[in-house]
C-alpha positions as CSV (number, residue, x, y, z in Angstrom):
1,X,20.9,1.7,-6.0
2,X,17.5,0.1,-6.2
3,X,19.1,-3.3,-6.8
4,X,21.5,-2.9,-4.0
5,X,18.8,-2.1,-1.6
6,X,16.4,-4.8,-2.6
7,X,18.4,-7.7,-4.1
8,X,18.0,-9.8,-1.0
9,X,14.2,-9.8,-1.4
10,X,13.7,-9.8,-5.1
11,X,14.0,-13.6,-5.5
12,X,10.6,-14.0,-3.9
13,X,7.9,-13.8,-6.6
14,X,5.1,-11.2,-6.1
15,X,2.3,-13.6,-5.2
16,X,0.0,-13.2,-2.3
17,X,1.1,-15.1,0.8
18,X,0.1,-18.8,0.7
19,X,-1.4,-18.4,-2.7
20,X,-0.7,-19.2,-6.3
21,X,-2.5,-16.1,-7.5
22,X,-0.6,-13.3,-9.3
23,X,-1.4,-9.6,-9.8
24,X,-0.1,-7.6,-12.7
25,X,-0.2,-3.9,-13.4
26,X,-2.3,-1.6,-15.6
27,X,0.7,0.6,-16.3
28,X,-0.7,3.0,-18.9
29,X,-4.2,4.3,-19.7
30,X,-5.0,6.7,-22.5
31,X,-8.4,7.7,-23.7
32,X,-11.4,5.4,-23.0
33,X,-10.4,2.2,-21.3
34,X,-12.6,-0.2,-19.3
35,X,-12.0,-3.2,-17.0
36,X,-14.2,-6.1,-16.0
37,X,-12.6,-7.4,-12.8
38,X,-14.7,-10.5,-12.7
39,X,-16.6,-9.3,-9.7
40,X,-20.0,-9.6,-11.2
41,X,-20.2,-5.8,-11.7
42,X,-19.4,-5.8,-15.4
43,X,-17.2,-3.3,-17.1
44,X,-16.2,-0.1,-15.4
45,X,-13.8,2.7,-16.2
46,X,-10.2,1.8,-15.8
47,X,-7.4,4.0,-14.5
48,X,-3.7,3.9,-14.0
49,X,-2.1,1.4,-11.6
50,X,-5.2,-0.8,-11.2
51,X,-4.2,-4.3,-10.3
52,X,-5.2,-7.0,-12.8
53,X,-6.1,-10.4,-11.5
54,X,-6.9,-13.7,-13.2
55,X,-10.3,-13.7,-15.0
56,X,-10.2,-9.9,-15.6
57,X,-10.9,-8.4,-19.0
58,X,-9.6,-5.1,-20.4
59,X,-11.0,-3.3,-23.4
60,X,-10.2,-0.1,-25.2
61,X,-12.6,2.1,-27.2
62,X,-12.1,4.6,-30.0
63,X,-8.8,6.4,-29.4
64,X,-8.3,4.4,-26.2
65,X,-5.0,2.7,-25.6
66,X,-3.6,0.7,-22.6
67,X,-0.5,-1.1,-21.4
68,X,-0.2,-4.0,-19.0
69,X,3.1,-4.6,-17.3
70,X,4.0,-8.1,-16.0
71,X,6.3,-8.8,-13.1
72,X,9.5,-9.0,-15.1
73,X,8.8,-5.9,-17.0
74,X,7.3,-7.6,-20.1
75,X,4.4,-5.7,-21.6
76,X,1.1,-6.1,-23.4
77,X,-0.2,-3.0,-25.3
78,X,-3.7,-2.7,-26.5
79,X,-4.6,-0.6,-29.6
80,X,-8.0,1.1,-29.9
81,X,-11.1,-1.1,-30.0
82,X,-9.4,-4.1,-28.5
83,X,-10.5,-6.6,-25.8
84,X,-8.3,-9.1,-23.9
85,X,-9.0,-11.6,-21.2
86,X,-6.5,-12.7,-18.6
87,X,-7.7,-16.3,-18.3
88,X,-4.6,-17.5,-16.4
89,X,-2.3,-15.6,-14.1
90,X,-0.8,-18.4,-12.1
91,X,2.3,-19.6,-10.3
92,X,3.7,-23.1,-10.4
93,X,5.1,-24.7,-7.2
94,X,8.5,-24.3,-8.8
95,X,8.1,-20.5,-8.9
96,X,7.5,-20.4,-12.7
97,X,4.9,-17.8,-13.7
98,X,2.2,-18.9,-16.2
99,X,0.3,-16.2,-18.2
100,X,-2.5,-17.1,-20.7
101,X,-4.1,-14.2,-22.5
102,X,-7.0,-14.3,-24.9
103,X,-7.1,-11.6,-27.6
104,X,-10.9,-11.5,-28.1
105,X,-10.7,-8.9,-30.9
106,X,-8.6,-6.0,-32.0
107,X,-4.9,-5.5,-32.1
108,X,-2.2,-5.9,-29.4
109,X,1.5,-5.6,-29.1
110,X,3.5,-8.2,-27.0
111,X,7.0,-7.5,-25.8
112,X,7.9,-10.6,-23.8
113,X,11.3,-10.4,-22.2
114,X,11.5,-14.2,-21.6
115,X,13.2,-14.0,-18.2
116,X,13.3,-16.7,-15.5
117,X,11.7,-19.4,-17.7
118,X,8.2,-17.9,-17.3
119,X,5.6,-19.1,-19.8
120,X,3.4,-16.8,-21.9
121,X,0.6,-17.9,-24.2
122,X,-1.6,-15.7,-26.4
123,X,-4.8,-17.1,-28.0
124,X,-6.2,-15.2,-31.0
125,X,-8.8,-16.4,-33.5
126,X,-8.2,-20.2,-33.7
127,X,-4.5,-19.8,-33.2
128,X,-2.2,-19.9,-30.2
129,X,1.4,-18.6,-29.7
130,X,3.3,-20.0,-26.7
131,X,6.5,-18.4,-25.5
132,X,9.3,-19.4,-23.1
133,X,11.8,-17.0,-24.6
134,X,12.0,-13.4,-25.6
135,X,9.8,-12.2,-28.5
136,X,8.3,-8.9,-29.7
137,X,5.3,-9.0,-32.0
138,X,2.0,-7.4,-33.1
139,X,-1.1,-9.5,-33.5
140,X,-4.5,-8.6,-34.9
141,X,-7.7,-10.6,-35.0
142,X,-11.3,-10.3,-36.3
143,X,-14.0,-12.6,-37.5
144,X,-12.6,-12.4,-41.1
145,X,-8.9,-12.7,-40.6
146,X,-5.9,-12.7,-38.2
147,X,-2.3,-12.0,-38.5
148,X,0.9,-11.9,-36.4
149,X,3.8,-9.6,-37.4
150,X,7.1,-10.5,-35.7
151,X,9.6,-7.7,-34.8
152,X,12.1,-9.7,-32.8
153,X,12.7,-13.3,-31.9
154,X,11.0,-16.3,-33.4
155,X,7.6,-18.0,-32.6
156,X,5.6,-21.1,-33.4
157,X,1.9,-20.6,-34.0
158,X,-0.3,-23.6,-33.4
159,X,-3.8,-23.9,-34.9
160,X,-6.2,-26.1,-36.9
161,X,-3.8,-25.9,-39.9
162,X,-0.9,-27.2,-37.8
163,X,2.2,-25.5,-36.6
164,X,3.4,-22.4,-38.3
165,X,7.0,-21.2,-37.7
166,X,7.5,-17.4,-38.0
167,X,10.9,-15.8,-38.1
168,X,11.9,-12.2,-37.4
169,X,10.6,-9.6,-39.8
170,X,7.9,-12.0,-41.2
171,X,4.1,-12.0,-40.9
172,X,1.7,-15.0,-40.7
173,X,-1.8,-14.4,-42.1
174,X,-4.8,-16.6,-41.2
175,X,-8.1,-16.8,-43.0
176,X,-11.0,-16.5,-40.5
177,X,-13.4,-18.4,-42.8
178,X,-11.0,-21.3,-43.6
179,X,-9.2,-22.7,-40.6
180,X,-6.7,-24.6,-42.7
181,X,-5.7,-21.6,-44.9
182,X,-2.7,-19.4,-44.0
183,X,0.3,-17.7,-45.6
184,X,3.6,-16.4,-44.3
185,X,4.8,-13.1,-45.8
186,X,8.5,-12.2,-46.0
187,X,8.0,-8.7,-44.6
188,X,6.1,-6.8,-41.9
189,X,3.7,-4.1,-43.1
190,X,4.0,-1.0,-41.0
191,X,1.0,0.1,-38.9
192,X,0.5,3.7,-37.6
193,X,0.7,2.5,-34.0
194,X,4.0,0.7,-34.4
195,X,5.9,3.9,-33.4
196,X,3.9,4.1,-30.2
197,X,4.9,0.5,-29.3
198,X,8.5,1.1,-30.3
199,X,8.9,4.3,-28.2
200,X,7.1,2.7,-25.2
201,X,9.5,-0.2,-25.4
202,X,12.4,2.1,-25.7
203,X,11.3,3.9,-22.6
204,X,11.1,0.7,-20.5
205,X,14.5,-0.5,-21.9
206,X,16.2,2.8,-21.0
207,X,14.9,3.3,-17.5
208,X,15.0,-0.3,-16.4
209,X,18.2,-1.3,-18.2
210,X,20.1,-1.7,-14.9
211,X,17.5,-3.9,-13.4
212,X,18.9,-7.5,-13.9
213,X,16.5,-9.3,-11.6
214,X,13.4,-11.1,-12.8
215,X,11.3,-8.6,-10.9
216,X,10.8,-5.3,-12.6
217,X,7.3,-3.9,-13.0
218,X,7.2,-0.3,-12.1
219,X,11.0,0.1,-12.0
220,X,11.2,2.2,-15.2
221,X,8.6,4.7,-14.0
222,X,10.4,5.0,-10.6
223,X,13.7,5.8,-12.3
224,X,12.0,8.3,-14.6
225,X,10.0,10.1,-12.0
226,X,12.3,10.0,-9.0
227,X,15.7,9.0,-7.5
228,X,17.3,7.2,-4.6
229,X,19.4,8.8,-1.8
230,X,21.4,7.3,1.0
231,X,19.8,8.7,4.1
232,X,21.8,8.4,7.3
233,X,20.0,6.1,9.7
234,X,17.6,4.9,7.1
235,X,19.6,3.5,4.2
236,X,18.6,3.8,0.6
237,X,15.4,5.7,0.2
238,X,13.5,6.7,-2.9
239,X,11.6,9.9,-3.4
240,X,9.6,11.3,-6.4
241,X,10.6,14.6,-8.0
242,X,8.4,17.6,-7.3
243,X,7.8,16.9,-3.6
244,X,8.6,18.5,-0.3
245,X,7.9,18.4,3.4
246,X,4.3,19.2,2.8
247,X,3.6,16.5,0.2
248,X,1.4,13.5,1.2
249,X,1.8,10.2,-0.8
250,X,-1.6,9.0,0.3
251,X,-3.7,12.0,-1.0
252,X,-4.4,10.8,-4.6
253,X,-5.8,7.5,-5.8
254,X,-8.7,5.2,-5.5
255,X,-9.9,2.1,-3.7
256,X,-11.0,-0.7,-6.1
257,X,-12.7,-3.9,-4.9
258,X,-11.7,-7.4,-6.0
259,X,-13.3,-10.7,-5.2
260,X,-11.1,-12.7,-2.8
261,X,-8.9,-9.7,-2.0
262,X,-11.3,-6.9,-0.8
263,X,-10.3,-3.4,-1.5
264,X,-6.9,-2.6,-3.0
265,X,-5.5,0.9,-3.2
266,X,-4.4,2.2,-6.7
267,X,-2.2,5.3,-6.6
268,X,-2.9,8.1,-9.2
269,X,0.8,8.9,-9.5
270,X,2.4,7.6,-12.7
271,X,5.1,5.9,-10.7
272,X,2.7,4.7,-8.0
273,X,2.9,0.9,-8.3
274,X,5.8,-0.6,-6.3
275,X,5.9,1.9,-3.5
276,X,2.2,1.2,-2.7
277,X,2.4,-2.6,-2.6
278,X,5.9,-3.3,-1.1
279,X,8.2,-1.7,1.4
280,X,7.4,1.2,3.7
281,X,6.8,4.9,3.4
282,X,8.6,6.9,6.1
283,X,8.5,10.6,7.0
284,X,12.1,11.9,7.1
285,X,12.5,15.2,9.0
286,X,13.3,18.2,6.7
287,X,12.9,16.0,3.7
288,X,9.4,14.7,3.7
289,X,8.0,11.3,2.7
290,X,10.3,8.8,1.2
291,X,9.9,5.2,0.3
292,X,12.1,2.4,1.7
293,X,12.3,-0.7,-0.5
294,X,11.7,-4.2,1.0
295,X,8.9,-6.6,1.9
296,X,8.9,-8.2,-1.5
297,X,7.8,-11.5,-0.2
298,X,4.2,-10.4,0.3
299,X,1.6,-8.2,-1.5
300,X,0.2,-5.2,0.3
301,X,-3.4,-4.2,-0.6
302,X,-2.9,-1.1,1.6
303,X,0.3,1.0,1.4
304,X,2.4,0.6,4.5
305,X,4.2,3.4,6.5
306,X,6.6,3.2,9.5
307,X,8.5,5.5,11.8
308,X,7.5,8.9,13.2
309,X,4.5,10.4,11.4
310,X,3.9,14.0,10.7
311,X,1.5,16.1,12.6
312,X,-2.1,15.9,11.4
313,X,-1.4,12.7,9.4
314,X,-4.5,10.9,8.3
315,X,-3.9,7.3,7.3
316,X,-5.7,5.6,4.4
317,X,-8.7,3.6,5.5
318,X,-10.3,1.1,3.1
319,X,-14.0,1.5,2.5
320,X,-16.6,-0.8,4.0
321,X,-16.5,-4.1,2.1
322,X,-20.3,-3.9,1.4
323,X,-20.0,-1.0,-1.0
324,X,-18.0,-2.8,-3.7
325,X,-17.8,0.4,-5.8
326,X,-14.6,2.4,-6.6
327,X,-14.0,5.1,-4.1
328,X,-11.8,8.0,-5.1
329,X,-9.3,9.6,-2.7
330,X,-8.3,13.1,-3.7
331,X,-8.2,13.1,-7.4
332,X,-7.3,10.4,-10.0
333,X,-6.2,13.0,-12.6
334,X,-7.4,13.3,-16.1
335,X,-6.0,11.4,-19.1
336,X,-6.8,12.4,-22.6
337,X,-6.0,11.2,-26.1
338,X,-4.9,14.7,-27.0
339,X,-1.8,16.3,-25.6
340,X,-1.9,19.9,-24.2
341,X,0.4,22.5,-25.8
342,X,1.8,23.3,-22.4
343,X,1.9,22.0,-18.9
344,X,2.4,23.7,-15.5
345,X,4.5,21.6,-13.2
346,X,3.8,22.5,-9.6
347,X,5.7,21.9,-6.4
348,X,4.3,19.0,-4.5
349,X,2.7,17.5,-7.6
350,X,5.0,14.5,-7.4
351,X,4.8,14.0,-11.2
352,X,1.0,14.0,-11.4
353,X,0.0,15.1,-14.9
354,X,3.4,14.5,-16.4
355,X,3.2,11.8,-19.0
356,X,6.1,9.4,-19.0
357,X,8.8,10.2,-21.5
358,X,7.2,13.7,-22.3
359,X,9.9,15.8,-20.6
360,X,13.7,15.4,-20.4
361,X,15.7,15.6,-17.3
362,X,13.1,15.8,-14.6
363,X,15.9,15.9,-12.0
364,X,16.9,19.4,-13.1
365,X,13.3,20.6,-13.6
366,X,12.5,19.4,-10.1
367,X,15.2,21.7,-8.7
368,X,13.8,24.6,-10.7
369,X,10.3,24.0,-9.5
370,X,11.6,23.8,-5.9
371,X,13.2,27.2,-6.2
372,X,10.3,28.9,-8.1
373,X,7.1,27.1,-7.0
374,X,6.1,26.0,-10.5
375,X,7.3,25.9,-14.1
376,X,5.4,26.0,-17.4
377,X,6.9,23.7,-20.0
378,X,6.1,22.2,-23.4
379,X,5.6,18.5,-23.1
380,X,5.7,16.1,-26.0
381,X,2.8,13.7,-26.5
382,X,3.4,10.4,-24.8
383,X,4.9,8.1,-27.5
384,X,3.2,10.2,-30.2
385,X,1.3,8.8,-33.1
386,X,0.3,11.6,-35.4
387,X,-3.0,9.9,-36.4
388,X,-4.0,9.6,-32.7
389,X,-2.4,12.4,-30.8
390,X,-2.2,16.2,-31.5
391,X,-0.4,18.5,-31.6
392,X,2.6,16.5,-32.7
393,X,5.7,17.6,-30.7
394,X,9.0,15.9,-30.8
395,X,9.2,12.5,-29.2
396,X,10.5,14.0,-25.9
397,X,13.3,11.4,-25.7
398,X,16.4,13.0,-27.3
399,X,19.2,11.2,-25.5
400,X,17.4,9.4,-22.7
401,X,19.1,9.9,-19.4
402,X,18.3,7.9,-16.3
403,X,17.4,10.1,-13.4
404,X,19.7,7.8,-11.4
405,X,22.6,9.6,-13.1
406,X,21.1,12.9,-14.0
407,X,22.3,14.6,-10.9
408,X,25.7,14.8,-12.6
409,X,24.3,16.6,-15.6
410,X,24.1,20.4,-15.8
411,X,21.7,20.5,-18.7
412,X,18.1,21.7,-18.5
413,X,15.2,20.2,-20.4
414,X,16.6,21.2,-23.8
415,X,13.7,20.0,-25.9
416,X,11.1,21.7,-23.9
417,X,12.0,25.2,-22.7
418,X,10.5,26.6,-19.6
419,X,8.0,29.4,-20.4
420,X,7.6,31.0,-17.0
421,X,8.2,30.5,-13.3
422,X,6.7,31.9,-10.2
423,X,6.5,31.3,-6.5
424,X,3.7,29.2,-5.1
425,X,2.2,28.6,-1.7
426,X,3.9,25.9,0.4
427,X,0.9,24.8,2.3
428,X,0.3,21.1,2.6
429,X,-2.7,19.4,1.0
430,X,-5.1,17.2,3.0
431,X,-7.3,14.2,2.2
432,X,-10.7,14.4,0.6
C-alpha cells in the first residue's frame, strides 16, 4: 500500500533541494551513544531518529550500540566502544549516492544492499573496502590488528599490501604493525554480537521485503509499528498503532541544530523518521492524526501538516537559532542496555517504549489496548545478546508477520502473554 501511494515520488532521491548533500538516519540507539555533528560543539548525547550529515561522528561506549540506516535500507551497526566518521555523504549529478565511512576504532557490521548502483566505501586501519554491490560483513580495527569477516557477497580490500579478494564465509586479517602482512582464513569465527546483527537484519528484511524501490529507510519500522488504510476523500493514510483521537504526533521529540540546516526535529517515536520529513500529517475526524505519504522530492526539517486542525492544536516551533543546544519537546523516552521484565502498553503511546521486534502482532495488541486502556506484556530484549542484555527472553520474532497483513490474523501475541488490562483516561496530552 505504501508503494502504491508513493511510487510516483520515490524516484527522487532524498537530498535537500538544490543541494548535493544527503542526510541519513540514526535508526537505533541502545545504551551510551554520542554524536559529534561537526558544529563545533563536540560530542553530545545521541538519540533515536537524529539526522546524520556529512562530517558527523558517532561513537558508542561500554554496552552502547547503534544502527545507522541509509536511504535504500542498508545499515551500519556499531558495537560497544566504536567510533565512525561519515566523511562523505554525497550525491552525484547522475543521482548516484556516494558514502565514505571511516571506522576509527572498534567493531562495525555493514549490511549493504547494493541497490541503484550506489557506492559505499569503508576505511579501517590502513585498508579500504569499496562496494557497488550487495555485501554483509563484520569489520574490527585497533592499533594492533584489523580483520574483516564476510557473511554474504564478495569484497576486494585495498591497502599497502595490495588488493585482497575475500569470498563469502572467509576472514581477512591484517597486522597493524606490518602494513604488508595479512592472511585470509577459510572460516568466520563467531562473535557474541553476531546474533544481534543477524536478528536486526532479519527484522529489516521481513518488514521492508515488499519495498522494491531504492528508497527505504524507515519503511520497516512503519510496517512494524503501524498500518495503512484507504480513507475516503484522503486516499492511503498511515497511522501508528496505540493512538486515538486525542493523540498528538508532535508532542514527543527534540530539536537538534545542524550547521547549514538550522534546527531539525527528531521524533522520539521508534517509527518517527519518514512521517516527519516527508508528506503531511492530517487530522481525520473520528480517527485522529494520520500521515499522508508524498513530498519525497524535498527534505523537511519541520514536520508538515495540512487540512483542518483539531481544537487547541499547538504547532511545533523551532527554537531561536542562537541557542544551538538540543531542545526537548515532551519526552525523548529512556533507552537502556537492560530489558525490563514487563512493559505496560498504554493507549495513545503510539509505540513509544516498545522496542522493535520485541512483541508479536502489534495490530491485535493495539485493538486490545483500545478496548481496555492499557495492557501489561512481556517483551523480549531487542535482538538479544545474552552477554549484553538481560533477562534473556525469546527473540520475540517467532513467525514474523507484517502488520500490513496482520489484520487478517486472529492470533494474539502468543510469545508474550498479556498480564493484565484496565481502563485508562482518554484525555489528550499537551505540549511541554
